[in-house]
N, C-alpha and C positions, 0 to 999 in steps of 0.2 A: 829661497827667494820668496816663496809664498808667506812663510812665517815673518820675514822681514817686512813685507808689505802690510801684513796684518797688524804688526806692532805700530807701524807708522800711522795706520788708519785709527787704531785704538788710542794712540797718544793724542791725536788731534780731536778725538771724541771728548776728551776731558774739557777742552776749551769750547766745544760746540754747545755745551749745556749753558754757558754763560753768554751766548750770543743771542740777543733778542731780535736783531735785525734780519737774521737769516733763518730759514727753516732748519730744523734739527735733522741730522742724518739718521737718527734712530728709527723713525717710522719707515723710511726708505729701505734701510738695511734689514729691518725685521721682515718686511713684506717680500723683498727680493730673495733673501737667503732662504726663508721658509718655503717659498714656492719653488725656486730653482733646485735647492737641495732635495726636495721631495721628488721632483721629476728625475733628477740624476740617480737617486737611490733606486727607483723603480726600473728605469731603462738599463742601468749598469748591472743591477742584480740579475735581470732577465738575460741580458746579452752575455755577461761573463759566466753566469751560472750554466747556460747552455754550452758555451765553449768549454768550460771545465768538465761538464758531463761527457762531452765528446772526447776530450783529451784523456780522461780517466778510463772510459769504457774501451778505448782503442789503445790503451797503454800496454804494449808488449815490449819488444826490444826497441826502445825509442832512440831516435837520433838526438844529439845535444840540443838542437834548436827546439825540439818538442819539449824538452825538459825546461828550457827557459820560458816557453809559452805557458807551460803549466804553472810555473812559479809566478809569472806575470798575472795570470788570471786569478790566482789565490790572493796576491797582493791587492788587486783591484777590488775583489769582493770584500776583503777585510777593510779596505779603505772606505767604501761606501756604506759598510755596516755601522760605521761610527757617525754617519751623517744624520740618522734619525734623532740622536741626542741634540745635535745642533738645531735641527728643525723644531723640536719641542722648546728649546731655549729661546729661539727667536719668535715662535708663535706665542709664547708667554711673555713677550715684550721684555726680554732680557732678565727673566727670573729663572734661576736654577734650583730645582727641587730634588736632585738625585744623589746628593752627597758628594763629599770631597774626593772619595776614591774614584768614582765614575768620572768625575770632572777631570782628574789627572790622567786616568787611563784612556779615556776617549780622545783627549787631545794628543797624548803620546802615540796612540795607535794610528790616528789619522796621518800624522807626519811620518811615522815609520813606514807605512805602506805607500805613501806618496813618493818618498825617496827611494824605496825599494822598486817601485814601478819605473822610476827614471833610470835606475842602475840596471835593471833587467833589460830595458830597451837599449841601453848602451852596450851591454854584453851581447845582445842579439845582433847589434850592428857590427861588432867585432867579428862575430861568428860568420855573418854574411860576407864581410870583407875578406876573411881568410878563405872562404869557400869559392869566391869569385876570382880574387887576385892571386892566391896561392893554392890552387885546387889540389895539387899533389901533396904539399906539406900539410894541408888541412886534414887529410886522412889520418895522419899520425898525431897532429897537434890537438885536434878537437875530438875528444872521446866522451862516451857517456859518463865514465867515472869522473873525468875532469869537470864535466858540466855540473855534476852533483856537488863537487867540491866548491866550484865557483858560486853556485847558488847558496850553499851553506855559508860561505864567506861573506856574501852580500847581506844576508839576513843578520849575521852576527855584527858586521860592521855598522849597519844602519841602526840596529837596536842600541848599540853603544853610543853612536853619535847623537841619537835622539834622547838620551837620558835627561839633558837639561829641560826638555819639555815636561818632565814630571815635576819640576819644581814649582810650577804655577798651578795652584789649586783654587778652590772657591773662596770668596770673601764677601762680606756684607758692605754694600755701598752706603756710607753714612748719609748721603744726600737723598737717596730714594728709598733707603731701607730695604733694598732688594739684594738677594743672594746672587752674586755674579760668578760667571765661569767664562773661559775662553777670552779672558781679558788680561792685559799686562799688569805688572806690579804697580801698586799705588805710590810707592816711594821712588823718588827720582834716582837714587843710587841703584835700586833694583832695575829700573828701566835702562840705565846706562850699561849695566852688566849684561842685560838681555840683548841690547842692541849689538854689543860686541860678539855675543854668541850668534846673533843673526848673520853677521858678516861671515863668520866661519861656516855657518850652514849654507849661506849663499855660494861660497866657493866650493865646498865639498859636495853639497847636495844638488847644485845646478850647473855651475860653470864647468867643472871637470867632466861630468858625463856629457854635457852639451858639446864640448870640444871634441870628445871622443867620437860621438855620433857624427859630428860635422866632418872630421878628418876621415872617418871610415867611408862615408858616402861620397866624399870628394874622390877618394881613391877608387871606389867602385865605378863611379862615372868615368874617370880617366881610363880605367882598364877596359871598360866596355866600349868607349869611343876609340881607343887605340886598336882594339880587335876589329871593330867595324871598319875603321880606316884601312887596316891591313888587308881585310877581305875584299874591299871595293877599290883599293889602290888610290884612295883619296887621301890628301894630307889631313892629319888630325885637326880638329877644331880647337880654338883657343878661347878660354874663358877668363875671360878676365875675372861729488858729495852733496848732501842735501842742498837744494837751492835756497834762494832768499825767502823771507817770510812773505805770506800772502794775506790779503784781507780775508775776513771771516767768510764772506759769501764764496770767494774763490776756493777757500779751503773745503767748504762743504761740497762744492762741485767736484773737486779732486777726490774726495772721499767716495763719492758716488761712482766715479770711474774705477776706483779700487774695488768696490763691491762687484761691479760688472766683470772686472778682470779676474777676480777670485772665482766667480761662478764659472767663467770660461775655463779656467785652469782645472777646477774640479770635474768639469764635464769630460776631461780626458779619458776617464774610466769608461765612458759610453762608447768611445771610438775604438778602443783596443780590440773588441771582437771583430771589427772590420779588418784590423791589421792581421789577425789570425787568418781570416778567410782569404784575403788577397795576397798576402806575402808569406804566410806560413808554409813551410815545406811539407807538402802532402796533407795539409789540413783538410782541403776539400775532399781528398781521397779518403781520409779518416771519417769525415762526415758521411760520405756515401756508404762506407762499410758499416758505420754505426746505424744508418737507416736500414741496410739490408739485414743486419743482425736483429734489429728491433722487429722488422717484418717477419723474419723467420721464427722469432720467439712467439709472436702472436699467432702464427699459423700452427705452431706446436701446441699452444694452449687450446686452440679451437679443436684440434684433432684429439 
């Protein structure tokens, strides 16, 4: 979905250079992306780095949920590690100076880890669903070995699905004579092929995991409500294609909305550490044991 939106934004950028009646999206995009991506990089690296340190230092005989949290933290760190390249690109006003290989790899790595993050959250939702709705079967269904196999399968699947992102490398813009990266193909046929791939990415990378998460949490809520109703003898509660062309000024406004939306989507990596703390099984206990081991280690060094 993110890649699909990026392509739509970049396609409209081609026409924005020819519109003299409206402000260009380039200045707005460069300022917002460079600032927000810098902040996301700092906060996400600190938060996920600390979470990864706690998870690794307390890694003994780990439950499956812990293994999924560990992989989610790794995918978030790898994701934000690619953002500095984008920050430098937008700080330099859309000039790429780091070669074709880094252009392709940084774009590929970003989307691999974005989609891995989504899939790991979906897998964690399934694990939580089984633990709450089927607690007895969960003991035999969800094991540490199976969790490792699932994580390996997620990495392999997403890496193969994201191979098309390696096809778009750097190129020289004939109008500005700048070396570009993170941009769609210049030829219309290439753009049409990329749009088709984007629809596939939208379905496999967003819609399917989103539906899995939604179904799991609806099942969890229903199970918890039914147990509460049974305990209190109350009845259970009941819960109830591209549009037409726009004028140039409206197109620029829509592009600005896309920029803000993409920044919010990238900020997801900053909030995952809070997910570990508030919903992770035993994560707060692991953090307490990590603090105790750290204090005891310091006492031993002093003595």
